Each structure stands twice: as structure tokens, then as C-alpha cells.
Gaussian input, Z-matrix of N, CA and C with variables (Angstrom, degrees):
# hf/3-21g

backbone

0 1
 N
 C     1     B1
 C     2     B2     1     A1
 N     3     B3     2     A2     1     D1
 C     4     B4     3     A3     2     D2
 C     5     B5     4     A4     3     D3
 N     6     B6     5     A5     4     D4
 C     7     B7     6     A6     5     D5
 C     8     B8     7     A7     6     D6
 N     9     B9     8     A8     7     D7
 C    10    B10     9     A9     8     D8
 C    11    B11    10    A10     9     D9
 N    12    B12    11    A11    10    D10
 C    13    B13    12    A12    11    D11
 C    14    B14    13    A13    12    D12
 N    15    B15    14    A14    13    D13
 C    16    B16    15    A15    14    D14
 C    17    B17    16    A16    15    D15
 N    18    B18    17    A17    16    D16
 C    19    B19    18    A18    17    D17
 C    20    B20    19    A19    18    D18
 N    21    B21    20    A20    19    D19
 C    22    B22    21    A21    20    D20
 C    23    B23    22    A22    21    D21
 N    24    B24    23    A23    22    D22
 C    25    B25    24    A24    23    D23
 C    26    B26    25    A25    24    D24
 N    27    B27    26    A26    25    D25
 C    28    B28    27    A27    26    D26
 C    29    B29    28    A28    27    D27
 N    30    B30    29    A29    28    D28
 C    31    B31    30    A30    29    D29
 C    32    B32    31    A31    30    D30
 N    33    B33    32    A32    31    D31
 C    34    B34    33    A33    32    D32
 C    35    B35    34    A34    33    D33
 N    36    B36    35    A35    34    D34
 C    37    B37    36    A36    35    D35
 C    38    B38    37    A37    36    D36
 N    39    B39    38    A38    37    D37
 C    40    B40    39    A39    38    D38
 C    41    B41    40    A40    39    D39
 N    42    B42    41    A41    40    D40
 C    43    B43    42    A42    41    D41
 C    44    B44    43    A43    42    D42
 N    45    B45    44    A44    43    D43
 C    46    B46    45    A45    44    D44
 C    47    B47    46    A46    45    D45
 N    48    B48    47    A47    46    D46
 C    49    B49    48    A48    47    D47
 C    50    B50    49    A49    48    D48
 N    51    B51    50    A50    49    D49
 C    52    B52    51    A51    50    D50
 C    53    B53    52    A52    51    D51
 N    54    B54    53    A53    52    D52
 C    55    B55    54    A54    53    D53
 C    56    B56    55    A55    54    D54
 N    57    B57    56    A56    55    D55
 C    58    B58    57    A57    56    D56
 C    59    B59    58    A58    57    D57
 N    60    B60    59    A59    58    D58
 C    61    B61    60    A60    59    D59
 C    62    B62    61    A61    60    D60
 N    63    B63    62    A62    61    D61
 C    64    B64    63    A63    62    D62
 C    65    B65    64    A64    63    D63
 N    66    B66    65    A65    64    D64
 C    67    B67    66    A66    65    D65
 C    68    B68    67    A67    66    D66
 N    69    B69    68    A68    67    D67
 C    70    B70    69    A69    68    D68
 C    71    B71    70    A70    69    D69
 N    72    B72    71    A71    70    D70
 C    73    B73    72    A72    71    D71
 C    74    B74    73    A73    72    D72
 N    75    B75    74    A74    73    D73
 C    76    B76    75    A75    74    D74
 C    77    B77    76    A76    75    D75
 N    78    B78    77    A77    76    D76
 C    79    B79    78    A78    77    D77
 C    80    B80    79    A79    78    D78
 N    81    B81    80    A80    79    D79
 C    82    B82    81    A81    80    D80
 C    83    B83    82    A82    81    D81
 N    84    B84    83    A83    82    D82
 C    85    B85    84    A84    83    D83
 C    86    B86    85    A85    84    D84
 N    87    B87    86    A86    85    D85
 C    88    B88    87    A87    86    D86
 C    89    B89    88    A88    87    D87
 N    90    B90    89    A89    88    D88
 C    91    B91    90    A90    89    D89
 C    92    B92    91    A91    90    D90
 N    93    B93    92    A92    91    D91
 C    94    B94    93    A93    92    D92
 C    95    B95    94    A94    93    D93
 N    96    B96    95    A95    94    D94
 C    97    B97    96    A96    95    D95
 C    98    B98    97    A97    96    D96
 N    99    B99    98    A98    97    D97
 C   100   B100    99    A99    98    D98
 C   101   B101   100   A100    99    D99
 N   102   B102   101   A101   100   D100
 C   103   B103   102   A102   101   D101
 C   104   B104   103   A103   102   D102
 N   105   B105   104   A104   103   D103
 C   106   B106   105   A105   104   D104
 C   107   B107   106   A106   105   D105
 N   108   B108   107   A107   106   D106
 C   109   B109   108   A108   107   D107
 C   110   B110   109   A109   108   D108
 N   111   B111   110   A110   109   D109
 C   112   B112   111   A111   110   D110
 C   113   B113   112   A112   111   D111
 N   114   B114   113   A113   112   D112
 C   115   B115   114   A114   113   D113
 C   116   B116   115   A115   114   D114
 N   117   B117   116   A116   115   D115
 C   118   B118   117   A117   116   D116
 C   119   B119   118   A118   117   D117
 N   120   B120   119   A119   118   D118
 C   121   B121   120   A120   119   D119
 C   122   B122   121   A121   120   D120
 N   123   B123   122   A122   121   D121
 C   124   B124   123   A123   122   D122
 C   125   B125   124   A124   123   D123
 N   126   B126   125   A125   124   D124
 C   127   B127   126   A126   125   D125
 C   128   B128   127   A127   126   D126
 N   129   B129   128   A128   127   D127
 C   130   B130   129   A129   128   D128
 C   131   B131   130   A130   129   D129
 N   132   B132   131   A131   130   D130
 C   133   B133   132   A132   131   D131
 C   134   B134   133   A133   132   D132
 N   135   B135   134   A134   133   D133
 C   136   B136   135   A135   134   D134
 C   137   B137   136   A136   135   D135
 N   138   B138   137   A137   136   D136
 C   139   B139   138   A138   137   D137
 C   140   B140   139   A139   138   D138
 N   141   B141   140   A140   139   D139
 C   142   B142   141   A141   140   D140
 C   143   B143   142   A142   141   D141
 N   144   B144   143   A143   142   D142
 C   145   B145   144   A144   143   D143
 C   146   B146   145   A145   144   D144
 N   147   B147   146   A146   145   D145
 C   148   B148   147   A147   146   D146
 C   149   B149   148   A148   147   D147
 N   150   B150   149   A149   148   D148
 C   151   B151   150   A150   149   D149
 C   152   B152   151   A151   150   D150
 N   153   B153   152   A152   151   D151
 C   154   B154   153   A153   152   D152
 C   155   B155   154   A154   153   D153
 N   156   B156   155   A155   154   D154
 C   157   B157   156   A156   155   D155
 C   158   B158   157   A157   156   D156

   B1=1.4480
   B2=1.5269
   B3=1.3267
   B4=1.4562
   B5=1.5247
   B6=1.3208
   B7=1.4672
   B8=1.5211
   B9=1.3281
   B10=1.4672
   B11=1.5232
   B12=1.2982
   B13=1.4678
   B14=1.5257
   B15=1.3248
   B16=1.4597
   B17=1.5199
   B18=1.3392
   B19=1.4634
   B20=1.5291
   B21=1.3221
   B22=1.4543
   B23=1.5149
   B24=1.3107
   B25=1.4627
   B26=1.5281
   B27=1.3195
   B28=1.4748
   B29=1.5329
   B30=1.3341
   B31=1.4683
   B32=1.5198
   B33=1.3045
   B34=1.4646
   B35=1.5153
   B36=1.3124
   B37=1.4523
   B38=1.5183
   B39=1.3439
   B40=1.4629
   B41=1.5224
   B42=1.3048
   B43=1.4597
   B44=1.5289
   B45=1.3199
   B46=1.4721
   B47=1.5241
   B48=1.3343
   B49=1.4690
   B50=1.5236
   B51=1.3130
   B52=1.4570
   B53=1.5226
   B54=1.3254
   B55=1.4654
   B56=1.5303
   B57=1.3217
   B58=1.4711
   B59=1.5216
   B60=1.3255
   B61=1.4685
   B62=1.5160
   B63=1.3197
   B64=1.4689
   B65=1.5223
   B66=1.3282
   B67=1.4681
   B68=1.5258
   B69=1.3323
   B70=1.4695
   B71=1.5292
   B72=1.3200
   B73=1.4684
   B74=1.5280
   B75=1.3181
   B76=1.4602
   B77=1.5245
   B78=1.3252
   B79=1.4660
   B80=1.5252
   B81=1.3283
   B82=1.4695
   B83=1.5280
   B84=1.3259
   B85=1.4652
   B86=1.5232
   B87=1.3207
   B88=1.4644
   B89=1.5293
   B90=1.3313
   B91=1.4762
   B92=1.5226
   B93=1.3188
   B94=1.4651
   B95=1.5229
   B96=1.3163
   B97=1.4680
   B98=1.5268
   B99=1.3247
   B100=1.4630
   B101=1.5291
   B102=1.3191
   B103=1.4639
   B104=1.5242
   B105=1.3183
   B106=1.4631
   B107=1.5232
   B108=1.3208
   B109=1.4671
   B110=1.5226
   B111=1.3194
   B112=1.4662
   B113=1.5268
   B114=1.3230
   B115=1.4588
   B116=1.5154
   B117=1.3177
   B118=1.4652
   B119=1.5179
   B120=1.3153
   B121=1.4612
   B122=1.5264
   B123=1.3325
   B124=1.4712
   B125=1.5315
   B126=1.3204
   B127=1.4592
   B128=1.5245
   B129=1.3252
   B130=1.4543
   B131=1.5409
   B132=1.3229
   B133=1.4574
   B134=1.5418
   B135=1.3190
   B136=1.4639
   B137=1.5244
   B138=1.3155
   B139=1.4637
   B140=1.5285
   B141=1.3124
   B142=1.4777
   B143=1.5256
   B144=1.3128
   B145=1.4622
   B146=1.5250
   B147=1.3159
   B148=1.4592
   B149=1.5138
   B150=1.3118
   B151=1.4637
   B152=1.5310
   B153=1.3481
   B154=1.4653
   B155=1.5277
   B156=1.3127
   B157=1.4637
   B158=1.4232
   A1=110.71
   A2=116.41
   A3=119.51
   A4=112.01
   A5=116.50
   A6=119.11
   A7=110.05
   A8=116.71
   A9=120.16
   A10=110.97
   A11=116.36
   A12=120.40
   A13=110.28
   A14=116.25
   A15=119.42
   A16=111.83
   A17=116.72
   A18=119.64
   A19=110.33
   A20=117.42
   A21=121.27
   A22=111.71
   A23=116.81
   A24=121.53
   A25=110.37
   A26=115.48
   A27=119.13
   A28=111.25
   A29=116.56
   A30=120.74
   A31=112.51
   A32=117.48
   A33=120.97
   A34=114.04
   A35=117.28
   A36=120.48
   A37=112.44
   A38=116.94
   A39=121.35
   A40=110.09
   A41=115.07
   A42=118.96
   A43=111.71
   A44=117.94
   A45=120.58
   A46=112.76
   A47=118.18
   A48=120.87
   A49=110.41
   A50=115.82
   A51=119.73
   A52=110.82
   A53=116.46
   A54=119.99
   A55=111.12
   A56=116.83
   A57=120.63
   A58=111.04
   A59=117.50
   A60=121.03
   A61=110.95
   A62=116.93
   A63=120.48
   A64=110.07
   A65=117.03
   A66=120.29
   A67=110.94
   A68=116.59
   A69=120.52
   A70=111.06
   A71=116.20
   A72=120.21
   A73=110.65
   A74=116.63
   A75=121.19
   A76=110.59
   A77=116.32
   A78=120.44
   A79=110.79
   A80=117.27
   A81=120.56
   A82=110.70
   A83=116.77
   A84=119.97
   A85=111.45
   A86=116.92
   A87=120.97
   A88=110.16
   A89=117.09
   A90=120.36
   A91=110.82
   A92=116.99
   A93=120.83
   A94=110.97
   A95=116.80
   A96=120.65
   A97=110.54
   A98=117.37
   A99=120.69
   A100=110.65
   A101=117.02
   A102=120.47
   A103=111.03
   A104=117.00
   A105=120.55
   A106=111.11
   A107=116.63
   A108=119.85
   A109=111.00
   A110=116.75
   A111=119.57
   A112=110.50
   A113=116.97
   A114=120.57
   A115=111.89
   A116=116.68
   A117=121.19
   A118=110.81
   A119=116.32
   A120=120.50
   A121=111.00
   A122=116.36
   A123=119.79
   A124=111.27
   A125=115.93
   A126=119.78
   A127=110.87
   A128=117.20
   A129=120.83
   A130=110.21
   A131=116.32
   A132=119.60
   A133=110.41
   A134=116.87
   A135=120.67
   A136=111.09
   A137=116.82
   A138=121.15
   A139=110.93
   A140=117.47
   A141=120.47
   A142=113.55
   A143=117.82
   A144=119.14
   A145=113.68
   A146=117.37
   A147=120.06
   A148=114.15
   A149=117.25
   A150=119.85
   A151=107.79
   A152=116.94
   A153=119.42
   A154=111.33
   A155=115.74
   A156=120.17
   A157=114.55
   D1=-52.68
   D2=-176.71
   D3=-70.39
   D4=-29.85
   D5=178.15
   D6=-63.10
   D7=-43.71
   D8=178.55
   D9=-63.19
   D10=-38.95
   D11=179.59
   D12=-65.41
   D13=-45.44
   D14=179.49
   D15=-65.65
   D16=-38.27
   D17=176.28
   D18=-62.18
   D19=-42.87
   D20=177.51
   D21=-63.31
   D22=-38.14
   D23=177.73
   D24=-62.49
   D25=-42.13
   D26=179.21
   D27=-65.86
   D28=-40.27
   D29=-178.45
   D30=-69.83
   D31=-46.55
   D32=-171.85
   D33=-97.73
   D34=-23.32
   D35=-175.89
   D36=78.45
   D37=-0.40
   D38=-179.82
   D39=-88.15
   D40=137.01
   D41=179.93
   D42=-99.49
   D43=6.06
   D44=-176.98
   D45=-61.36
   D46=-43.61
   D47=179.74
   D48=-63.70
   D49=-40.12
   D50=178.81
   D51=-65.65
   D52=-43.30
   D53=177.72
   D54=-61.58
   D55=-41.75
   D56=179.15
   D57=-64.46
   D58=-42.07
   D59=179.20
   D60=-64.48
   D61=-41.07
   D62=178.61
   D63=-64.93
   D64=-42.93
   D65=179.26
   D66=-63.52
   D67=-40.50
   D68=178.71
   D69=-64.22
   D70=-43.37
   D71=179.68
   D72=-65.91
   D73=-40.64
   D74=178.02
   D75=-60.48
   D76=-44.28
   D77=179.45
   D78=-63.66
   D79=-40.90
   D80=179.31
   D81=-64.58
   D82=-42.59
   D83=178.62
   D84=-65.86
   D85=-36.51
   D86=177.79
   D87=-64.80
   D88=-43.41
   D89=178.01
   D90=-62.75
   D91=-43.01
   D92=179.72
   D93=-63.68
   D94=-45.00
   D95=179.95
   D96=-62.70
   D97=-42.16
   D98=179.41
   D99=-63.56
   D100=-41.46
   D101=178.87
   D102=-65.21
   D103=-39.16
   D104=178.31
   D105=-66.11
   D106=-41.50
   D107=177.89
   D108=-64.17
   D109=-40.94
   D110=178.61
   D111=-64.38
   D112=-43.14
   D113=177.68
   D114=-61.83
   D115=-41.69
   D116=177.82
   D117=-62.76
   D118=-40.15
   D119=178.43
   D120=-62.14
   D121=-45.21
   D122=178.64
   D123=-63.09
   D124=-42.60
   D125=179.20
   D126=-63.23
   D127=-43.41
   D128=178.70
   D129=-61.00
   D130=-44.75
   D131=179.30
   D132=-61.67
   D133=-42.83
   D134=179.57
   D135=-62.60
   D136=-44.64
   D137=-176.76
   D138=-68.11
   D139=-37.76
   D140=-174.55
   D141=-95.10
   D142=3.99
   D143=-175.88
   D144=-81.31
   D145=-3.23
   D146=176.88
   D147=85.23
   D148=15.17
   D149=178.19
   D150=-73.18
   D151=125.61
   D152=-179.63
   D153=-62.46
   D154=140.70
   D155=-177.09
   D156=-96.42

């Protein structure tokens, strides 16, 4: 994916494809981080809720 973007950048001199790819990756990482934080929150609540093990 990134190789094609970089090749296009070299050919056209336009950075729009690169900017779009970076924005897409940033959004994906943000979604993943948010999901991990939510999962951690649920796990913490489960562990500290006093449910006998």
C-alpha cells in the first residue's frame, strides 16, 4: 500500500495520496487505541467488582 503511494508521490509530486494514507492510518490507530482502552476499563471493572473467583 505505502509503496504505491510513495511511487505515486515520486511520479506526480503531489502529497495528497500520502496525506490521505497518513490520515487513514491515524484514524485506524485511534480506533484501535479507543477499543483497547474500553476493553481495559471493562476488565478493570470486572476484576475490582468483588466477584468471587
